[in-house]
C-alpha positions in Angstrom: 206.5 76.6 277.5 209.4 76.1 275.4 207.1 74.7 272.5 204.8 77.4 272.5 207.9 79.0 271.0 208.9 77.0 268.3 204.9 76.4 266.6 203.9 78.3 264.7 201.3 80.8 266.1 197.7 80.7 265.5 196.0 81.7 262.5 194.3 84.6 263.5 197.8 86.5 264.8 200.2 85.3 261.5 199.8 88.9 260.2 202.9 91.1 261.4 200.8 93.6 261.2 198.0 92.7 263.8 197.1 93.8 266.7 197.2 90.2 267.5 199.9 89.1 266.9 201.6 91.6 269.0 199.4 90.5 271.6 200.4 86.7 271.0 204.7 88.0 270.9 204.1 89.8 274.2 202.4 87.0 275.6 205.4 84.7 274.2 207.9 87.4 276.2 206.5 87.2 279.3 205.9 83.4 279.8 209.6 83.0 278.8 210.6 86.2 281.1 208.3 84.5 283.9 209.5 80.8 283.4 213.3 81.9 282.6 212.8 83.2 287.0 211.3 80.4 288.2 213.7 78.3 286.6 216.6 80.2 287.4 218.1 78.1 289.8 220.6 76.6 287.0 222.0 79.9 285.8 223.8 80.3 289.3 227.2 80.0 290.4 227.6 76.1 290.9 227.8 76.6 294.8 224.3 78.3 294.6 222.7 76.1 291.7 224.3 73.3 293.4 222.1 74.0 296.8 219.1 74.5 295.2 219.8 70.8 293.3 219.8 69.2 296.9 216.4 71.3 297.8 214.6 70.7 295.1 216.0 66.5 294.7 214.8 66.5 298.8 211.5 67.8 297.4 211.5 65.3 295.2 212.7 62.3 297.0 210.1 63.2 299.4 207.4 63.3 296.7 208.3 59.6 295.4 207.9 58.5 299.1 204.5 59.6 299.8 203.7 58.2 296.1 204.2 54.7 296.9 202.9 55.1 300.5 199.2 56.5 299.2 199.6 54.0 296.7 199.3 55.9 293.9 201.5 55.5 290.5 205.5 56.7 291.8 207.3 59.4 289.3 209.8 57.2 288.4 213.0 59.7 287.5 212.1 61.0 291.3 213.2 57.5 292.2 217.3 57.6 294.0 217.7 61.0 293.4 220.2 60.9 296.8 222.4 58.6 294.4 225.3 61.3 292.0 225.1 59.4 289.4 221.4 59.7 289.4 221.6 63.2 290.9 223.9 64.3 287.9 222.5 62.5 284.9 218.9 64.1 285.9 220.1 67.9 286.1 222.5 66.6 282.9 219.6 66.4 280.8 216.9 68.7 282.5 219.8 71.9 282.0 220.7 70.6 278.5 217.3 69.7 277.4 214.6 72.3 279.5 216.8 75.0 280.9 219.9 75.7 278.4 216.9 76.4 274.9 215.1 78.5 277.4 218.0 80.6 278.6 219.7 80.8 274.8 216.3 81.9 273.6 215.8 84.8 276.2 219.7 85.8 275.6 219.6 86.5 272.3 216.0 88.7 273.0 218.0 90.4 275.2 221.1 90.8 273.0 223.7 88.8 274.6 222.5 90.9 278.1 222.9 88.0 280.1 225.7 86.0 279.0 226.8 86.1 282.4 224.2 84.1 283.3 224.5 81.8 279.8 228.2 81.2 281.3 227.1 79.8 284.6 224.9 77.7 283.2 227.4 75.9 280.8 230.0 75.4 283.6 226.8 74.0 285.7 225.8 71.6 282.5 229.4 70.6 282.4 230.4 69.8 285.8 227.0 67.6 285.7 228.2 66.0 283.1 231.7 65.4 284.3 229.4 63.9 287.7 227.6 61.4 285.4 230.2 59.8 283.7 232.7 60.0 286.4 229.8 58.0 288.8 229.4 55.5 286.3 232.2 54.0 286.0 231.7 53.5 289.7 233.1 56.3 291.3 231.0 57.4 294.5 233.6 59.8 296.4 231.4 62.9 294.1 229.1 65.3 295.2 226.7 67.8 293.1 
């Protein structure tokens, strides 16, 4: 989805006054809202966001185990999500590469009406960055 937001619209929609352009813009906004709603876990307070993260990670690790059992290619970034250093790095990267840019676009579109949500997201990113750095140095006692 994010790539739809930054790519150039089809030629048929480039005229700002065309009905096709309006339809294209509505589709983008609709997709933005749907995807933001679907991926809103990292934009919650940290205690709620971390609960969602743990659930998603359990689901991913289960899928990884099932892929091994079935003898099919495994999804490499689903491995070892029960390790704090792997989980923190995964969340930091996912949130900074996918979630934050998507919510920045939504916040701009909504004239900063979701600034409180953006604050939660930014705090969570900082927390995962802290955990990632702290646990890369060898500490094993922190949790996401």
